[in-house]
N, C-alpha and C positions, 0 to 999 in steps of 0.2 A: 064275744066269748069264743075261745078257741075250741075247735072240734077235732076229734081224732077220726080221720078218714083215710083209708088206704095206706096205713102206716105213716101218716103225716099229720102234723098239727096244722090246722088251717083256720084262717080268720080273715074277714073282710072289714076294712076300715073305710069310713066315709068322712069327707071333709066338705067345707063350703065351696071350694073351687080347686082348680088344678094346681095353683101355686101352693096352697096349703097341703095338698096331697104330696106334691113334689118335695116340699120342705120336710115333711114327715119321713119320706123315703131317704132323704139325705141324712137325717138324724139316725135312722135305723142303720144306714150303711156304716156310719162311724162306730156305732156300738158293735155291729156284727164283725167289723174288721178287728176291733180290739179283742173280741172273743174268738177270732179265727173260725167263725161259724156263719156261713153266708146263706141267706134265704133265697128261695125261688119266689119271684113275685111278678105281679101283673098289674099294670096301672092303666086306667082309662078315666080321663078327666078328674073327677073328685073321688074315685074309688081306688083303693089299693088292696089287692088280694095277696096274702102271704102264705106260703107253705114251708114248713120246717120238717126236715128229716135228716138223719145222720148217715151220709153215704158210706163212711168208713165202717159203720156197724151193720152194713147190709141193707141200707135204706129202711131203717126202723126209727122209731121215736126213742130218743135217749134223754138223759138228764141235760145234755147240751142244748137240746131243742127246748126243753121246759125252761131252762135258764134264759135263753134268748127270748122266748115268748114273754116271760115275765118282764124282762128289760124293755121289750117293745111296748107292752101294756103301760109301763110308766111313762113312756114318751107320748102316748096317746091321750093321757089325762089332761 
């Protein structure tokens, strides 16, 4: 579940292993590039932490962040 923390949407995703986590990140990268809205993320082994904020809007949460979060959720299912 996405949480609003410090003007960012944040969520942690867990996978069976590193390969699954990395594959997810690759899929997210393709979607993010199409939307021209790129996440900040952190990966260790089977965990991927993603933070979304819109820098152009003064580092606040905008509709762009919510749309990307929704697209990321679809990839995680």
